C-alpha positions as CSV (number, residue, x, y, z in Angstrom):
1,X,-28.7,-93.4,34.0
2,X,-26.5,-91.1,31.8
3,X,-24.2,-92.8,29.5
4,X,-20.4,-92.7,29.7
5,X,-20.2,-90.5,26.6
6,X,-22.6,-87.8,27.9
7,X,-20.6,-87.6,31.2
8,X,-17.4,-87.2,29.2
9,X,-18.9,-84.3,27.2
10,X,-20.1,-82.5,30.4
11,X,-16.6,-82.8,31.9
12,X,-15.0,-81.3,28.8
13,X,-17.4,-78.4,28.7
14,X,-16.7,-77.6,32.4
15,X,-13.0,-77.7,31.6
16,X,-13.3,-75.3,28.7
17,X,-15.4,-73.0,30.8
18,X,-12.8,-72.9,33.5
19,X,-10.1,-72.2,30.9
20,X,-12.1,-69.3,29.5
21,X,-12.6,-67.8,32.9
22,X,-8.9,-68.1,33.8
23,X,-8.0,-66.5,30.4
24,X,-10.3,-63.5,30.9
25,X,-8.9,-62.7,34.4
26,X,-5.4,-63.1,33.1
27,X,-6.2,-60.5,30.3
28,X,-7.7,-58.1,32.9
29,X,-4.6,-58.3,35.0
30,X,-2.2,-57.8,32.1
31,X,-4.3,-54.8,30.7
32,X,-4.4,-53.2,34.2
33,X,-0.7,-53.5,34.5
34,X,-0.2,-51.8,31.1
35,X,-2.5,-49.0,32.0
36,X,-0.7,-48.4,35.2
37,X,2.6,-48.4,33.5
38,X,1.4,-45.9,30.8
39,X,-0.1,-43.6,33.5
40,X,3.2,-43.6,35.5
41,X,5.2,-42.9,32.3
42,X,2.9,-40.0,31.2
43,X,2.7,-38.6,34.9
44,X,6.6,-38.5,34.8
45,X,6.5,-36.7,31.5
46,X,4.0,-34.1,32.8
47,X,6.2,-33.5,35.9
48,X,9.4,-33.3,34.0
49,X,10.2,-29.7,32.6
50,X,9.2,-29.7,29.0
51,X,7.7,-33.1,29.2
52,X,4.1,-31.9,28.8
53,X,4.8,-30.1,25.6
54,X,6.8,-33.1,24.3
55,X,3.9,-35.5,25.0
56,X,1.5,-33.1,23.4
57,X,3.7,-32.8,20.2
58,X,4.0,-36.6,20.0
59,X,0.3,-37.5,20.5
60,X,-2.2,-34.7,20.5
61,X,-3.4,-31.4,19.0
62,X,-4.9,-29.0,21.6
63,X,-8.5,-28.0,21.3
64,X,-10.0,-24.6,21.9
65,X,-10.2,-23.2,25.3
66,X,-8.1,-25.9,27.1
67,X,-5.1,-25.1,29.3
68,X,-2.0,-27.2,29.5
69,X,-1.2,-29.2,31.6
70,X,-4.4,-29.1,33.7
71,X,-6.6,-30.6,31.0
72,X,-6.0,-33.9,29.3
73,X,-8.9,-33.4,26.8
74,X,-7.0,-33.3,23.5
75,X,-8.1,-34.7,20.2
76,X,-5.9,-35.9,17.4
77,X,-8.4,-34.3,14.9
78,X,-8.6,-30.8,16.3
79,X,-7.6,-27.9,14.0
80,X,-7.8,-25.2,16.7
81,X,-4.7,-23.9,18.4
82,X,-5.0,-21.6,21.4
83,X,-1.9,-19.5,22.1
84,X,-2.6,-20.1,25.9
85,X,-1.9,-23.9,25.3
86,X,1.6,-23.0,24.1
87,X,2.7,-21.1,27.0
88,X,1.4,-17.6,26.4
89,X,0.7,-15.7,29.7
90,X,-1.6,-13.0,28.3
91,X,-0.8,-10.6,31.2
92,X,0.4,-7.7,29.0
93,X,3.9,-7.8,30.5
94,X,5.4,-11.2,29.8
95,X,7.0,-11.8,26.4
96,X,4.5,-14.1,24.5
97,X,6.4,-14.1,21.2
98,X,7.7,-17.7,21.4
99,X,4.3,-19.0,22.3
100,X,2.8,-17.3,19.2
101,X,5.6,-18.8,17.1
102,X,4.9,-22.3,18.5
103,X,1.1,-22.0,18.0
104,X,1.6,-20.8,14.5
105,X,4.1,-23.6,13.7
106,X,1.5,-26.2,14.8
107,X,-1.4,-24.5,13.1
108,X,0.2,-24.0,9.7
109,X,0.8,-27.8,9.4
110,X,-3.0,-28.4,8.9
111,X,-5.1,-27.0,6.2
112,X,-8.0,-24.7,7.3
113,X,-6.7,-24.7,10.9
114,X,-7.4,-21.9,13.4
115,X,-4.9,-20.0,15.6
116,X,-6.7,-18.4,18.5
117,X,-5.8,-15.3,20.4
118,X,-8.5,-15.4,23.1
119,X,-10.6,-12.6,24.5
120,X,-9.8,-11.3,27.9
121,X,-6.0,-11.4,27.6
122,X,-3.3,-8.9,26.5
123,X,-0.3,-10.3,24.7
124,X,3.0,-8.6,24.4
125,X,4.6,-9.6,21.2
126,X,8.0,-8.6,19.7
127,X,8.4,-8.4,15.9
128,X,7.4,-11.7,14.4
129,X,6.9,-13.3,11.0
130,X,4.1,-15.7,10.3
131,X,5.7,-17.4,7.3
132,X,3.8,-19.6,4.9
133,X,6.7,-21.2,3.0
134,X,5.9,-24.6,4.6
135,X,2.2,-23.9,5.6
136,X,-1.0,-25.5,4.3
137,X,-3.6,-23.1,2.8
138,X,-6.7,-21.4,4.4
139,X,-5.4,-20.7,7.9
140,X,-7.5,-18.5,10.2
141,X,-5.9,-16.2,12.7
142,X,-8.7,-15.7,15.2
143,X,-8.0,-12.5,17.0
144,X,-10.4,-11.8,19.9
145,X,-7.8,-10.6,22.5
146,X,-5.4,-7.7,22.4
147,X,-1.8,-7.7,21.0
148,X,0.5,-5.0,22.0
149,X,3.9,-4.0,20.7
150,X,6.9,-3.3,23.0
151,X,7.4,0.4,23.8
152,X,11.1,0.2,24.4
153,X,13.1,0.9,21.2
154,X,15.6,-1.7,22.3
155,X,13.1,-4.4,21.6
156,X,13.2,-3.6,17.9
157,X,16.0,-4.3,15.5
158,X,17.5,-1.3,13.8
159,X,15.8,-0.5,10.5
160,X,13.0,-3.1,11.0
161,X,10.2,-2.4,8.5
162,X,7.3,-4.4,10.2
163,X,6.0,-5.6,13.4
164,X,3.6,-8.4,12.6
165,X,4.3,-9.9,9.2
166,X,2.3,-12.6,7.2
167,X,4.3,-13.8,4.2
168,X,3.9,-16.2,1.3
169,X,0.5,-17.5,2.4
170,X,-2.4,-18.9,0.3
171,X,-5.7,-18.4,1.9
172,X,-5.1,-16.4,5.1
173,X,-7.8,-14.8,7.3
174,X,-7.4,-12.4,10.2
175,X,-10.8,-12.0,11.9
176,X,-12.4,-11.3,15.2
177,X,-13.2,-8.4,17.5
178,X,-9.6,-8.0,18.9
179,X,-7.1,-5.1,18.9
180,X,-3.6,-4.7,17.5
181,X,-1.9,-1.8,19.4
182,X,1.4,-0.7,18.0
183,X,2.0,1.7,21.0
184,X,3.5,4.1,18.5
185,X,3.4,7.4,20.3
186,X,7.1,7.1,21.2
187,X,8.0,6.7,17.6
188,X,6.1,9.7,16.2
189,X,8.6,12.2,17.4
190,X,11.6,10.3,16.1
191,X,13.1,10.4,12.7
192,X,14.2,7.4,10.6
193,X,12.7,4.1,9.7
194,X,9.5,3.1,11.7
195,X,7.7,-0.3,11.4
196,X,4.4,-1.0,10.0
197,X,1.9,-2.7,12.3
198,X,0.6,-5.5,10.1
199,X,2.1,-6.4,6.7
200,X,1.1,-9.0,4.2
201,X,3.7,-9.9,1.5
202,X,3.5,-12.3,-1.4
203,X,0.1,-13.8,-0.4
204,X,-3.2,-14.6,-2.2
205,X,-6.7,-15.0,-1.0
206,X,-6.2,-12.7,2.0
207,X,-9.1,-11.6,4.3
208,X,-8.9,-9.1,7.2
209,X,-12.2,-8.4,9.0
210,X,-13.6,-7.1,12.2
211,X,-10.4,-6.2,14.0
212,X,-9.0,-2.8,15.3
213,X,-5.5,-1.6,14.5
214,X,-4.4,1.4,16.5
215,X,-1.4,3.6,17.2
216,X,0.9,2.1,14.7
217,X,4.4,3.5,14.6
218,X,3.9,4.1,10.9
219,X,1.5,2.4,8.4
220,X,-1.3,0.4,10.1
221,X,-2.0,-2.2,7.4
222,X,0.0,-2.9,4.3
223,X,-0.4,-5.3,1.3
224,X,2.7,-5.8,-0.9
225,X,2.6,-8.2,-3.8
226,X,-0.7,-9.7,-2.9
227,X,-3.7,-10.9,-4.9
228,X,-7.3,-11.3,-4.1
229,X,-7.5,-9.3,-0.9
230,X,-10.7,-8.6,1.1
231,X,-10.8,-6.0,3.9
232,X,-14.0,-5.3,5.6
233,X,-15.5,-3.9,9.0
234,X,-12.0,-3.0,10.3
235,X,-11.2,0.1,12.4
236,X,-8.0,2.0,12.2
237,X,-7.5,4.6,15.0
238,X,-4.5,6.9,15.5
239,X,-4.4,10.7,16.1
240,X,-4.6,13.1,13.1
241,X,-1.2,14.4,13.9
242,X,0.6,11.1,14.1
243,X,3.1,11.3,11.1
244,X,3.0,8.9,8.2
245,X,0.5,6.5,9.9
246,X,-1.4,5.6,6.7
247,X,-4.5,3.5,7.3
248,X,-4.2,1.0,4.4
249,X,-1.3,0.9,2.0
250,X,-1.5,-1.0,-1.2
251,X,1.6,-1.8,-3.4
252,X,2.0,-4.2,-6.3
253,X,-1.4,-5.7,-5.4
254,X,-4.3,-6.7,-7.6
255,X,-8.0,-7.6,-7.1
256,X,-8.4,-5.7,-3.8
257,X,-11.7,-4.8,-2.1
258,X,-11.9,-2.5,1.0
259,X,-15.4,-1.9,2.3
260,X,-17.4,-0.9,5.4
261,X,-14.4,0.3,7.5
262,X,-13.6,3.3,9.6
263,X,-10.1,4.7,9.0
264,X,-8.8,7.5,11.3
265,X,-5.0,8.3,11.0
266,X,-2.4,10.9,10.4
267,X,-1.8,10.3,6.7
268,X,-3.7,8.8,3.8
269,X,-6.7,6.7,4.9
270,X,-6.0,4.5,1.7
271,X,-2.7,4.9,-0.2
272,X,-2.6,3.2,-3.6
273,X,0.9,2.8,-5.0
274,X,2.6,1.5,-8.1
275,X,1.6,-1.9,-9.5
276,X,-2.0,-1.8,-8.2
277,X,-5.0,-2.6,-10.4
278,X,-8.6,-3.7,-9.8
279,X,-8.9,-2.0,-6.5
280,X,-12.5,-1.3,-5.2
281,X,-13.2,0.9,-2.1
282,X,-16.7,1.3,-1.0
283,X,-18.5,2.5,2.2
284,X,-15.4,3.7,4.0
285,X,-15.5,6.5,6.7
286,X,-12.1,8.4,6.4
287,X,-11.1,11.0,8.9
288,X,-9.0,12.4,10.3
289,X,-6.3,11.9,7.8
290,X,-5.1,13.0,4.4
291,X,-8.0,11.5,2.4
292,X,-7.9,8.7,-0.2
293,X,-4.8,8.9,-2.5
294,X,-3.3,7.4,-5.5
295,X,0.4,7.9,-5.1
296,X,2.7,9.4,-4.7
297,X,4.1,7.8,-7.9
298,X,7.3,8.2,-9.9
299,X,9.7,9.3,-7.2
300,X,13.4,9.3,-8.2
301,X,12.5,8.8,-11.9
302,X,10.8,5.5,-11.4
303,X,8.1,3.9,-13.5
304,X,4.6,3.6,-12.0
305,X,1.6,1.8,-13.2
306,X,-1.9,2.1,-11.6
307,X,-5.2,1.2,-13.3
308,X,-8.8,0.4,-12.7
309,X,-9.4,2.0,-9.4
310,X,-12.9,2.7,-8.0
311,X,-13.9,4.6,-4.8
312,X,-17.6,4.6,-4.1
313,X,-20.1,5.7,-1.3
314,X,-17.4,7.1,0.9
315,X,-17.3,9.8,3.6
316,X,-14.2,11.9,4.1
317,X,-14.1,14.4,6.9
318,X,-11.6,16.6,8.9
319,X,-8.9,15.7,6.4
320,X,-6.2,17.5,4.4
321,X,-7.5,16.3,1.2
322,X,-10.7,14.5,-0.2
323,X,-9.7,12.4,-3.3
324,X,-6.3,12.8,-4.7
325,X,-3.8,11.7,-7.4
326,X,-0.2,12.7,-6.8
327,X,2.9,12.1,-9.0
328,X,6.5,13.3,-8.9
329,X,8.2,15.0,-11.8
330,X,10.6,12.8,-13.7
331,X,8.6,9.6,-13.4
332,X,7.1,7.5,-16.1
333,X,4.2,5.1,-16.5
334,X,0.5,5.9,-16.1
335,X,-2.5,6.2,-14.0
336,X,-5.7,5.4,-15.9
337,X,-9.2,4.1,-15.4
338,X,-10.1,5.8,-12.1
339,X,-13.6,6.6,-10.8
340,X,-14.5,8.6,-7.7
341,X,-18.1,8.4,-7.2
342,X,-20.7,9.4,-4.6
343,X,-18.2,11.0,-2.2
344,X,-19.4,13.0,0.8
345,X,-16.8,15.6,2.0
346,X,-16.9,17.6,5.2
347,X,-14.3,20.1,6.3
348,X,-11.5,19.0,4.1
349,X,-8.7,21.4,3.2
350,X,-8.7,20.6,-0.6
351,X,-11.6,18.5,-2.0
352,X,-10.3,17.2,-5.3
353,X,-6.7,17.0,-6.3
354,X,-4.5,15.9,-9.3
355,X,-1.0,17.0,-8.7
356,X,1.8,16.1,-11.1
357,X,4.2,18.4,-9.3
358,X,4.0,16.6,-6.0
359,X,7.0,17.3,-3.8
360,X,7.4,16.0,-0.3
361,X,10.3,18.4,0.7
362,X,11.8,21.8,-0.1
363,X,14.1,20.7,-2.9
364,X,12.5,19.2,-6.0
365,X,13.9,19.8,-9.4
366,X,11.8,20.5,-12.5
367,X,11.6,17.7,-15.1
368,X,9.7,17.4,-18.3
369,X,8.9,13.7,-18.0
370,X,5.8,12.6,-15.9
371,X,3.5,9.8,-15.0
372,X,0.7,10.1,-17.5
373,X,-2.8,10.7,-16.0
374,X,-5.8,9.9,-18.1
375,X,-9.4,8.5,-17.8
376,X,-10.3,9.9,-14.4
377,X,-13.9,10.4,-13.5
378,X,-15.2,12.6,-10.6
379,X,-18.9,11.9,-10.1
380,X,-21.4,13.2,-7.5
381,X,-18.8,14.7,-5.1
382,X,-20.4,17.0,-2.5
383,X,-19.6,18.7,0.6
384,X,-17.5,21.4,2.3
385,X,-13.8,22.6,2.1
386,X,-11.7,25.0,4.0
387,X,-9.2,26.2,1.4
388,X,-9.4,24.8,-2.1
389,X,-12.4,23.2,-3.8
390,X,-10.3,21.8,-6.7
391,X,-6.6,21.7,-7.6
392,X,-5.6,20.3,-11.1
393,X,-1.9,20.9,-11.6
394,X,-0.8,18.9,-14.6
395,X,2.4,18.7,-16.5
396,X,3.2,21.1,-19.3
397,X,4.8,18.3,-21.4
398,X,2.3,15.6,-20.4
399,X,-1.2,17.1,-19.7
400,X,-4.0,15.3,-17.9
401,X,-6.5,13.9,-20.4
402,X,-10.0,12.5,-20.5
403,X,-10.9,13.9,-17.2
404,X,-14.7,13.9,-16.5
405,X,-16.6,16.0,-14.0
406,X,-20.2,15.2,-13.1
407,X,-22.3,16.7,-10.4
408,X,-19.7,18.5,-8.3
409,X,-21.1,20.6,-5.5
410,X,-18.4,22.0,-3.1
411,X,-18.9,24.9,-0.7
412,X,-16.6,26.7,1.7
413,X,-17.0,26.0,5.3
414,X,-19.1,28.8,6.9
415,X,-16.7,31.3,8.4
416,X,-13.7,30.3,6.3
417,X,-11.8,33.5,5.4
418,X,-9.0,32.2,3.1
419,X,-10.6,29.9,0.6
420,X,-9.7,30.2,-3.2
421,X,-11.2,29.4,-6.6
422,X,-10.7,26.1,-8.5
423,X,-7.2,25.9,-10.0
424,X,-6.5,24.3,-13.3
425,X,-3.4,23.8,-15.4
426,X,-3.0,21.6,-18.6
427,X,-6.1,19.6,-17.9
428,X,-8.4,18.4,-20.6
429,X,-11.7,16.6,-20.5
430,X,-15.5,17.1,-20.2
431,X,-17.9,18.8,-18.0
432,X,-21.0,16.8,-17.9
433,X,-22.9,19.1,-15.7
434,X,-22.6,22.5,-14.3
435,X,-20.5,22.6,-11.1
436,X,-20.4,24.5,-7.8
437,X,-18.2,26.4,-7.8
438,X,-17.9,26.7,-11.6
439,X,-14.8,24.8,-12.8
440,X,-14.5,26.7,-16.1
441,X,-10.7,26.3,-16.2
442,X,-10.9,22.7,-17.4
443,X,-10.3,22.6,-21.2
444,X,-13.1,20.7,-23.1
445,X,-11.6,18.2,-25.5
446,X,-8.0,16.9,-26.0
447,X,-4.7,18.5,-26.2
448,X,-3.5,19.5,-29.7
449,X,-0.5,17.1,-29.8
450,X,-0.3,13.6,-28.7
451,X,1.9,13.0,-25.7
452,X,2.7,10.3,-23.3
453,X,1.7,7.4,-25.4
454,X,5.0,5.6,-24.7
455,X,4.2,5.9,-20.9
456,X,0.8,4.2,-21.4
457,X,2.2,1.5,-23.6
458,X,5.0,0.7,-21.1
459,X,2.5,-0.2,-18.6
460,X,0.9,-2.9,-20.8
461,X,4.1,-4.9,-21.0
């Protein structure tokens, strides 16, 4: 027979079990009520205009490929921001500018985030600035769809200089297989200021790769005050008669590499302006266009400094010029340390140019001062021309010095009736090999009097 104490212990255990079971069911009921209340509250937010975006801003970051508000699969840790999740329509007619701004605002708050412009959609975007003043570094702009500019001039502010601007960013990459279309044909017949398609300003560690930029109103891709720039595998496409549509324009930028790209436009395939140094161009296909140019420099008596430029393994075809240096009279500063090597030319008007009398108009006054040109090497340049093989027009007061010619083979296009001989004026240097045609107008050695040293020295300050 059980003792009284054992009976008491069993009764207490039974009571404790009942208390636990009761507590568990109470917790379940309370938890269910809370979930129901939260669901009701969130459902009201989704139904209310703007509530979905507010809930999203307060709680989640959208992940790639999801649409809002049909999907609730968002992650706090996501660093991918699809413009469709921010209201972009992608139908080619709706204005998606605000959606792009919102996606960028979210993306730039997280380091190494990605803003996605998805494949299969066309986004109409008005002039927009992707500013980095408050952004984290290393943002990726993943462009796989198509971005188009508005055709109507009323959509552009008067005097606007750029369409898509990326400014003051540290570590910015534009990559993908997408297209940026400036729809610029309506601009090409107009005078006045025209916008650049894509401009980078005041940025470092910039990468542009894979994309196509076409039909810009003016320059296609510009880098201004940038450092450490990598451009590769891009395509620029505009008609050869589209005015001032430079492919890539560099200004006040250093440590720039442009490689493995196809540039077809109505002006210089690559234009290198004042303040540029350590620029390397390799394996570029240029044409149609005006060739690869340094300058023009020194306009309106300004100072220009360009140094350490290399152009290698490049094809230039159906172009106004091959490789060119052009400066205005009256300027100051210098161009030095330039190498053009292994350049294949085909049907260019003038193959090799140094022109210190450049004039982009009918009224240009004579001036004794000039941008000094020295230390220029032309190596292994071969191909065909239609008018001039070589034009070296250097300043009377400041001759071109230390110019080297090595393995130059240039022949007129078959059937050309109006081609001329090489032209040289005030150019000094060295012929390392015989040339075709003979360039015997280059003066071997140095000029008798030292000139232009102040111009070189001024660029070292």
